[in-house]
C-alpha positions in Angstrom: 17.5 18.4 -28.0 15.0 16.9 -30.4 15.0 17.7 -34.2 11.6 19.3 -34.1 11.2 23.0 -34.1 10.1 24.8 -30.9 7.6 27.5 -31.2 8.3 30.5 -29.0 5.3 32.7 -28.1 6.2 36.3 -27.5 4.1 38.8 -25.7 2.2 41.1 -28.1 3.4 44.7 -28.1 0.8 47.4 -27.4 1.9 51.0 -26.5 -1.6 52.1 -25.5 -3.6 49.2 -24.0 -7.2 50.2 -23.4 -6.3 53.7 -24.6 -3.9 54.4 -21.7 -0.1 54.7 -22.2 1.4 52.7 -19.4 5.1 52.6 -20.2 7.7 54.3 -22.3 7.7 52.2 -25.5 11.2 53.2 -26.4 12.5 51.5 -23.3 10.3 48.5 -23.4 10.4 47.7 -27.1 14.1 47.6 -27.6 15.6 45.8 -30.5 17.7 42.9 -29.4 20.2 40.7 -31.0 18.5 37.9 -33.0 20.5 35.3 -30.9 18.4 36.3 -27.9 15.3 34.8 -29.6 17.3 31.6 -30.2 18.3 31.5 -26.5 14.7 31.9 -25.6 13.7 29.0 -27.8 16.5 26.9 -26.3 15.2 27.6 -22.8 11.6 26.7 -23.8 12.9 23.4 -25.3 14.9 22.6 -22.2 11.8 23.3 -20.1 9.8 20.9 -22.3 12.5 18.2 -22.0 12.7 18.5 -18.2 8.9 18.3 -17.9 8.8 15.2 -20.2 11.6 13.5 -18.2 9.9 14.4 -14.9 6.6 13.0 -16.1 8.3 9.9 -17.4 10.0 9.3 -14.1 6.7 9.6 -12.2 4.9 7.3 -14.6 7.6 4.7 -14.2 7.1 4.8 -10.4 3.3 4.4 -10.9 3.9 1.5 -13.3 6.0 -0.2 -10.7 3.3 0.4 -8.1 0.7 -1.1 -10.5 2.8 -4.2 -11.0 3.2 -4.6 -7.2 -0.5 -4.1 -6.6 -1.3 -6.7 -9.3 1.0 -9.2 -7.6 -0.7 -8.4 -4.2 -4.1 -8.9 -5.8 -3.0 -12.2 -7.3 -1.7 -13.3 -3.9 -5.0 -12.3 -2.2 -7.1 -14.2 -4.7 -4.9 -17.3 -4.3 -5.2 -17.1 -0.5 -9.0 -16.6 -0.8 -9.3 -19.7 -3.0 -7.1 -21.7 -0.6 -9.2 -20.5 2.4 -12.4 -21.4 0.6 -11.2 -24.8 -0.3 -10.1 -25.4 3.3 -13.5 -24.3 4.7 -15.1 -26.8 2.4 -12.9 -29.7 3.6 -14.9 -32.4 5.5 -14.7 -32.0 9.3 -16.6 -33.8 12.1 -15.8 -31.2 14.7 -16.6 -27.5 15.3 -13.6 -25.5 14.0 -12.6 -22.8 16.5 -10.3 -19.9 15.6 -6.8 -20.1 17.2 -6.6 -23.9 16.8 -4.4 -25.8 14.4 -6.0 -28.4 12.2 -4.3 -31.0 10.0 -5.6 -31.7 6.5 -5.6 -35.3 5.1 -6.7 -36.8 1.8 -8.4 -40.2 1.6 -7.8 -42.6 -1.3 -11.2 -41.5 -2.6 -9.9 -37.9 -3.0 -12.0 -36.5 -0.1 -10.1 -34.0 2.0 -10.8 -33.7 5.8 -9.5 -32.0 8.8 -8.3 -33.7 12.0 -6.9 -32.5 15.3 -4.2 -35.2 15.0 -0.9 -34.4 13.4 1.1 -36.9 11.5 3.4 -37.2 14.5 0.3 -38.0 16.7 -0.6 -40.8 14.2 2.9 -42.1 14.0 3.6 -44.8 11.4 -0.1 -45.8 11.4 -1.2 -42.5 9.7 -4.2 -43.8 7.6 -4.2 -41.1 4.9 -2.0 -38.8 3.0 -1.1 -35.7 5.0 -1.6 -32.4 2.9 -0.6 -29.8 5.5 -1.4 -28.2 8.8 -3.3 -24.9 9.1 -4.2 -22.5 11.9 -7.7 -21.0 11.8 -7.3 -17.3 12.4 -9.8 -15.1 14.1 -10.7 -13.5 10.8 -11.6 -17.1 9.6 -8.6 -17.2 7.2 -6.1 -20.1 7.3 -2.4 -19.8 7.9 -0.2 -22.7 6.8 1.8 -24.3 9.6 5.2 -23.0 8.3 3.9 -19.4 8.2 2.3 -19.3 11.7 5.3 -17.7 13.4 5.7 -15.0 10.7 1.9 -14.3 10.8 2.1 -14.0 14.7 4.9 -11.5 14.3 2.9 -9.5 11.7 -0.1 -9.4 14.0 2.1 -8.4 17.0 3.6 -5.5 14.9 0.1 -4.4 13.8 -1.0 -4.5 17.5 2.0 -2.4 18.4 1.2 0.2 15.8 -2.4 0.3 16.8 -1.5 0.7 20.5 0.9 3.5 19.6 -1.8 5.2 17.6 -4.2 4.9 20.6 -1.5 6.4 22.9 -1.1 9.3 20.4 -4.8 9.8 20.2 -5.1 9.7 24.0 -2.4 12.3 24.4 -4.0 14.5 21.8 -7.4 14.3 23.4 -6.1 14.8 26.9 -7.0 11.2 28.0 -4.7 9.1 30.1 -5.1 5.3 29.8 -3.7 3.5 32.8 -5.2 0.2 31.8 -7.7 -1.1 29.3 -10.6 -0.7 31.7 -9.9 2.8 33.0 -9.6 6.1 31.1 -9.4 9.4 33.0 -9.1 13.0 32.0 -5.6 14.4 32.2 -6.6 17.4 34.3 -8.4 15.3 37.0 -5.4 12.9 37.0 -3.0 15.8 37.6 -5.1 17.2 40.5 -5.0 14.0 42.5 
């Protein structure tokens, strides 16, 4: 309990509100032990303490979420810068999503993409290899070591979306046998 005093608000006593006697004042306005008022103040203080602790806990969770979102925003910005830099690398071919490209740097500092990996070049690789990247269908780049993990994430997202479509189809009474055919459940059951 804190050292500050807690103010306890008591209900005003009025034996004739709006000129009408509603209750027997002798029964409602009993004189109680002064310790009852102390107990009431203690309960009010406990209520204040619990509210403050509860609010503090919730604010702590929100602060952790803010830190997480800040980290995610930083990661998104770094990936966006990397993707922009990769899109500006020299390239003498049309880049197509789904393909892997290998980034090299010339002695002059120019970066460029090639379809040839360092293994394809063998010991005669003419420039410094900076990394391999897969061009995704959203035009973002995935570093070679992260391609498998990204594919698993996309597969999981597809699975969730397909499950959502199945739930939606059931809720709307549609049966989807394949991607090209959707029929009404009632007509499906009649046949």
